[in-house]
N, C-alpha and C positions, 0 to 999 in steps of 0.2 A: 472643714475639718470634722469628720464624723466621730461622734462619741461611740467607741466600740462597746464599752460597758461601764455602768456605774453600779457600785455595790454599797449598800448601807449595812455596815457590820453590826452596829448597835445605835442607840439613841445619841451617841456622842461621836461616832467615828464613821467615816465613809471614804471611799476611794474610787478612782476611775482611770481609764486610759483612753487615749485618742490615737487614731492613725493619722499621721501628719501628711497631708497632701497639698498644703498651701505654700505660697511664697511669703516672705516677710511683709510685702506690700498688702497681702490679703489679711494678715493678722494684725497689723499696726492699728487699724481703726477700732479694734476691739480692746485696746489697751490704753491705760492712762499712766504715763510715766512721770516720775519725779525728774528734776534736772540731772541728778546723778545717774539715774537709770538710762535716761536719754543718751547721755555721754557714754555710758558703759556699752550700750547696744551699738552705738556708732563705731566703737573700737573693735567690735567683732567682725573681722574681715572675711571670715569664711561664711558664705551664705547659708550653708547647711546647718552650721552650729547656731547661727543667728536665728534661723527658723525654729530649731529645736528649743532654744531658750524662750522665744516668744510663744511658741505653742504650749509649753509647760505653764506659762503664766496665764494664758487664756483658759487652760484647763483648770487651774487653781481658782480663777474667778468663777468659772462655771460651777464647780463643786461648792464654793462658798455661797453662790447664788447672788452675786452682785455685779452691777455694771459700773460701779464706782472705782475709786482709787484703792488699790491694795498696797499698803506701804510695807515693803519688805526690807530686811537687813540681814547681814550674816553675823552671827555671834562670834565670840572669841575663839570658838572651836571650829568655825567654818560651817555651822549648821544654819540653814535658812530659817528665819523667823518672820512672823507677821506682826507688825506694830499695832495696827488699828483694828484687829480682830483677835479675840481671845482663843487662839488656836495653836496647836503644835502641828507642824507639817513636815512632809518629806517629799522630795521631788526627784524624778529620774527621767532621763530621756536618752534615746539612742536612735540613730538613723531614722526609722519610720514611725517611732512611737514616743509618746510622752506619757508619764504616769505620775499620779499625785495621790497621796493619802493624807488625811487631816483628821484631827480630833480636838474637842474642847476639854478632854479629860486626861488623855494618855499620851505618852511619847510614842511615836510611830516611825516605821521605816519602810521604804519601798525601793525596788530595783527592777529595771527592765533591761534585758540583754538579748542579743542575737546569738544563736548557736554558731560558733566559728571553730574551725579545726585548730586554730592557734592555741585555744585553751588547753588542749591536750598536752601541748609542749611545755606549758608552764604550770601544770597542775601540782607538781611537787612543791611549788613555792607557797601555795595556800592551803593544800590539803594535808592533813595529818596522816601518819602511817596507817592508823586504824581505819581512817576513811578510805584511803586507797585500797586497803585490803578487801573492802566490801563493794568495790566497783564491779558492775556487771561487765561481762566480756563479750557483749553483743553490740548491736547498733544503738543501744541506749546509753552506752558508756559516755559519750560526749555530753549528752543532756544531763547525765548524773553529775559530771564535773561542773557544768554551768550552774546547776542548782546549788552546789556547794559554794561556788564563788558568789552567787547572788545572795544566798543566805548570810554569808559573812559580811557582804556589803551592807545588808539590812541591819545586822547586829552592830556593825561599826557605826552606822548612822544613829542608831538608838543610843548607844553608849556615848557618842558625841564628844568624848574628851580626848580623842586621838590616842596615839602611842599604843595601839593594840596590835599584837602580832597575830596574824591570821591563823597560824598553826599552834602557837603556844597558848593564846588566850581565848580562842574560839573553837568550837567543835560542832559537828553535825552527826546526829545519831543515824545508824543504818536505816534505810527505808526502801520500799518497793516503789519504783517509778510507775505512775499511772499515766494513761494516754493523754488526757487533756487538762486535768486539774487534780490536785492532791494536797496532802498535808504531811509535813514531817517536822522534826524537832531539832533545835540547836541550843547551844549554851555559850555564855560569855562569863569568864571568871578572871578577875584581876584585882589583887588586893582585897578590899572588903566588898567589892562588887561581884555578885554571884547570881546570875539570872538564867532561867531556862525560858526558851521561846518556842511558840508554835508557829511554824512557817506555813503559809498558804501559797500555792502557785497556780497559775493558769498558762496554758499554751496559747500563743497567738501566731500560728503558722510556724516559722522558724525562730520566733522570739518567745521568751518566757518572762512573765512578771511575777515577782515574789514579794510578799509583804509580811509584816508582823506588827503586833500591838503589844507594847510593854504594859500589861495591866497592873504591874507593881508600882508604876510611876504615876499614880493618880494625882492629878493637879488639884490645888485648892480652888 
């Protein structure tokens, strides 16, 4: 499984993504499972999904820099947590890629998605009228839609408490799409939670990876 790129954002935060080329039998020797994880993986009947899940865990171990057991659990809001390392993490995987971001100081979010025509059909379900009004009318339109979706997925993961409406509680400011990588900005506002986020993205062929770091969420 080739590491496509690893980025150290600061002394506390790093991320990376892999192109998945293996089968589960190739990945299994690189993982140490608890009994619950072993049973969970055995219940994943779809081989592609099982491969994606295992690949994301191999990537997490690679970024942490350990060959040992990484004890994971899902918190009350569905966010993955690491029990035996003092880290906040976010994990995403789709078809051919797995992506992970981790930090020992901040809450983080990451999303990797493939550009698909289906997104255009459902854009009105997650894009606000002002966001739709700034869409380009050329071949970049579908990518622009995908980046809005991924940005809101990232902000949803960072918020972590669920019950966020993608149009009412989150927004993306207008931006100019760059060919291979770029930066844009989003916001989440619900109740007393009001945060702005700087989104970074990279193009991976017909995939894009988007991430953000909540620097207002510094951990003790």
